[in-house]
N, C-alpha and C positions, 0 to 999 in steps of 0.2 A: 553294291554287288549286283550281278545278274545282267543278262540280256534276254529279253523276251521280245520276239518280233512276230507280227501277224500280217498276212496278206489275204485279200479277197481274190480268189481264183475265179475270175469271171468266166473263163472258158469252161470250167467244170462245175460252176455254180456252188462252190463251197468256200470255206475259210481254212487256212493253214496257220497254225501258231507253232513256233519253235522256241526252245529255250535251252539254257545251259544247266549245269549241275553244281555250280559253286555256291558255297556258303562262306561268308567272310565276317570276321569280327573287327575288321579294320587293320589288323596286323598280320593275320594268317588267313589262308584260304583252304577250305576243306571241300571234298567232293561228297555230296549227299546221295544216298540211295533213293530217297523220296523225290519224285519228279516235281518240277515247278510247272509242268504242262500236263494237263489231264482232262478227262471227260467227266462231266457230271450231268447225267441224263442226256438231253439233246444239245447241251452246251459243251464247248471246250473252253478251258480257262488256263491262262498262264500268267504268273505274276512274280513280283518282287516284294520288297519291304520286309516280310517276315514269313518264316516257315510255319509259324503258328497260324497266321492268317490263311496260308495255303491249305493247311490241314483242316481248318474249319470249313473253308470253301469246298474242299474235296469230300470230307466225311460227314459234316454236320449240316451244311447248307442244302436245303431242299428247294430247288427252283419252283415257284408256283407255275401253274398252267398259263400258257400264253393265250390270252383271250382278246387281245386288242392289237393295234399297230405296234410293231416290235420296238420302235424307238420310245413310244409312250410307255410301253411295258417296262423297258429297261430303266427309264427315269422314275418309275413309280413302283410297281409290284416287285420287280426284280431287286432293285436297290433297297427298298424297304425291308425285304426279307434278308438281304445281306446284312444290313444294320442290326436287325434283330438277332441274327446268328452270331455276329461279332459281340454284341452285348451279352448274350447268354453264354458265350464262350470265354468271356472275360478279356476280350481283345479290344473292344471299342474304347478309344481314348476320348475323354471329355475335356474340352478346353474352356478357358474363361469365356464368358458371354454366351454359354450354351452350345458352342459349336462342337462338332465331333470329327475325329480323324480315324480313318481306316488304313488303307494302303492302296498301292497301284497295281492294277492287273488288267489284262486283255480278256475279252469274252468274244467267242465266235458262236454265232447261231445261224444255221443254214448258210446264206451267202452274205452275212452282215458281220462286221467287225467293230467292236466297241472298246473304248478305253475307260476304265473306272479310275478316277483320280482319288487322292487321299481324302478329299472333302466330299466324296461320294457323288460328284458330278459325273455325268455320262458324256463322253465325246465320241463322235463318229467322223473320222477323217474322210473327206470326199475322195482322196486318192486311193482309198482302199488299202492303205499301208499304215501301220502304227507300231510303236515300240515303247518299252519301259525298261528302266534299269540303267546302270552306269555305262553300259555298252550301247545304249539306244541310238545315240547320234552316229556312232561308227557304223552300226548296222543299217540305219536308214540311208546313210551316204553310200554304202556298198550296194544296197538294193537299187537306189536310183542310178548308180553307175551301170548296173546290169540290166536295167528295165527294158532297154531296146534290143537286147540280145535274145536269142532264141533259147532261153533257159527256163525250165519249169519253176513255178513258184516255190515248191519244196526245196529244190536245189539252190535257188537264190537265197532262201532262208538259211540253209546250211552253210553256204559260202559267207553270208553276212555274219553268222555266228562265229565262223573261223576268223574273220577280220576283227570282230569285237574281242575275241580271245587273244589275238595278237596285240591289240592296242589297249585294252582295259584290264587292269590288274584283278578285278573281281569277276572275270568271266572265264569259265573253264568247262571243257567237255567232260563227259560225253553229252551230246546234244540229243534232245528229244523233240519230235514233232507230232502234232495231232492235227487231223482235219475234222471237219464236221461229219466226215464219212469213215475215218479210221484213225489208228494210233500207231506210231512207229518209233522205235529206238534206233538211233544210228549206230 
C-alpha cells in the first residue's frame, strides 16, 4: 500500500513530501482520515508500512535537538530516539539474532531528504528524490520523466501520485503534501 515521494527543492531551499490516503488489508482499500504525511517539529515525515508506526512518529516521537552534522544526527540521535519510541509504543519487532525491524518512511529537514529503511538504516539519495511504498517505482519514473520540464516540485509530486494511483492498487487520493515550510491538502 501507499506512495510517499519526496523531492529536495533546491531553488527554494526546502523539501516537499507528498503521499496518498489509502489503507489496504491486501483485499480491500480504505481511505483514511489520518494523513501519512505530517510535520513533527522542524521535520516533515511521510511513511508506509503501518498506520500505528505513523501515529507513533506523529504523536509520541520527540525529535532530539540537532547538535551535529545532520547526516550523523539522523544515523545516531534521531534513529535511536525512533527505536526507543517504537519500543515503548509496542511497535518494534525483534527478529532472531537480535536484529530489529521498524518501517519505511521519508524525513525532510530543511533542504535534506532522508529515507529510513525497516532495519533503521538512513539513506540519502544524491539525486534529491526518493520514494517508499507500492507506488514508489511508478512515482519515481514519473518524476524523472518530468524533471527537465518547467514544473514545480510540488506539482511534479502531485502528478507522480496520480500516476501511482492509476497503476498501483494500493494508492488512492486525496493527496497530501508538506514542505519544510508549510503543509497543504490537495
